C-alpha beads as a LAMMPS data file, in Angstrom:
LAMMPS data file: protein, C-alpha beads

66 atoms
65 bonds

1 atom types
1 bond types

-500.0 500.0 xlo xhi
-500.0 500.0 ylo yhi
-500.0 500.0 zlo zhi

Masses

1 110.0

Atoms # bond

1 1 1 -277.723 -5.129 -413.218
2 1 1 -274.222 -6.401 -412.545
3 1 1 -272.420 -5.216 -409.433
4 1 1 -268.798 -4.304 -410.150
5 1 1 -266.062 -4.832 -407.580
6 1 1 -264.168 -1.888 -406.132
7 1 1 -261.082 -2.838 -408.156
8 1 1 -263.095 -2.971 -411.385
9 1 1 -264.472 0.484 -410.599
10 1 1 -260.890 1.685 -410.015
11 1 1 -259.839 0.294 -413.409
12 1 1 -262.768 2.024 -415.115
13 1 1 -261.950 5.329 -413.417
14 1 1 -258.260 5.049 -414.295
15 1 1 -259.096 4.334 -417.936
16 1 1 -261.466 7.299 -418.061
17 1 1 -258.919 9.585 -416.383
18 1 1 -256.167 8.442 -418.780
19 1 1 -258.280 8.861 -421.956
20 1 1 -258.494 5.067 -422.395
21 1 1 -254.699 4.701 -422.411
22 1 1 -254.023 1.326 -420.756
23 1 1 -250.350 2.118 -420.071
24 1 1 -251.273 5.352 -418.308
25 1 1 -254.016 3.581 -416.340
26 1 1 -251.458 0.985 -415.305
27 1 1 -249.199 3.705 -413.924
28 1 1 -252.116 5.346 -412.097
29 1 1 -253.056 2.073 -410.410
30 1 1 -249.482 0.883 -409.908
31 1 1 -250.028 -2.580 -411.346
32 1 1 -249.001 -4.595 -414.388
33 1 1 -250.533 -3.932 -417.804
34 1 1 -251.658 -7.567 -417.970
35 1 1 -253.618 -7.015 -414.769
36 1 1 -255.492 -4.091 -416.363
37 1 1 -256.150 -6.147 -419.508
38 1 1 -257.481 -9.018 -417.383
39 1 1 -259.881 -6.683 -415.564
40 1 1 -261.040 -5.176 -418.872
41 1 1 -261.793 -8.692 -420.158
42 1 1 -263.596 -9.648 -416.954
43 1 1 -265.679 -6.454 -417.049
44 1 1 -266.639 -7.243 -420.650
45 1 1 -267.673 -10.783 -419.674
46 1 1 -269.851 -9.482 -416.828
47 1 1 -271.445 -6.476 -418.529
48 1 1 -271.072 -6.979 -422.271
49 1 1 -269.452 -3.517 -422.395
50 1 1 -265.907 -2.931 -423.658
51 1 1 -263.930 -0.499 -421.501
52 1 1 -261.733 0.282 -424.530
53 1 1 -264.714 1.715 -426.417
54 1 1 -265.498 5.364 -425.650
55 1 1 -269.282 4.974 -425.418
56 1 1 -269.078 1.725 -423.447
57 1 1 -266.542 3.292 -421.066
58 1 1 -268.920 6.206 -420.527
59 1 1 -271.704 3.766 -419.570
60 1 1 -269.347 1.767 -417.342
61 1 1 -268.225 4.965 -415.615
62 1 1 -271.877 5.772 -414.916
63 1 1 -272.489 2.255 -413.564
64 1 1 -269.340 2.404 -411.403
65 1 1 -270.523 5.645 -409.862
66 1 1 -273.790 4.128 -408.617

Bonds

1 1 1 2
2 1 2 3
3 1 3 4
4 1 4 5
5 1 5 6
6 1 6 7
7 1 7 8
8 1 8 9
9 1 9 10
10 1 10 11
11 1 11 12
12 1 12 13
13 1 13 14
14 1 14 15
15 1 15 16
16 1 16 17
17 1 17 18
18 1 18 19
19 1 19 20
20 1 20 21
21 1 21 22
22 1 22 23
23 1 23 24
24 1 24 25
25 1 25 26
26 1 26 27
27 1 27 28
28 1 28 29
29 1 29 30
30 1 30 31
31 1 31 32
32 1 32 33
33 1 33 34
34 1 34 35
35 1 35 36
36 1 36 37
37 1 37 38
38 1 38 39
39 1 39 40
40 1 40 41
41 1 41 42
42 1 42 43
43 1 43 44
44 1 44 45
45 1 45 46
46 1 46 47
47 1 47 48
48 1 48 49
49 1 49 50
50 1 50 51
51 1 51 52
52 1 52 53
53 1 53 54
54 1 54 55
55 1 55 56
56 1 56 57
57 1 57 58
58 1 58 59
59 1 59 60
60 1 60 61
61 1 61 62
62 1 62 63
63 1 63 64
64 1 64 65
65 1 65 66
């Protein structure tokens, strides 16, 4: 299993809290939209799961909570 960084876990939580709205997640985290998009891409590379897909985000949220 892949170990996610604290920042990646924060991005996952912000996306879940904002109903997968990247702009809202950006405001929650106080960073640029491109930064969120970069983390989403990196998470997908590491896990094969897309944080913009509801079911994948649910699995990522479970992984981040471990």
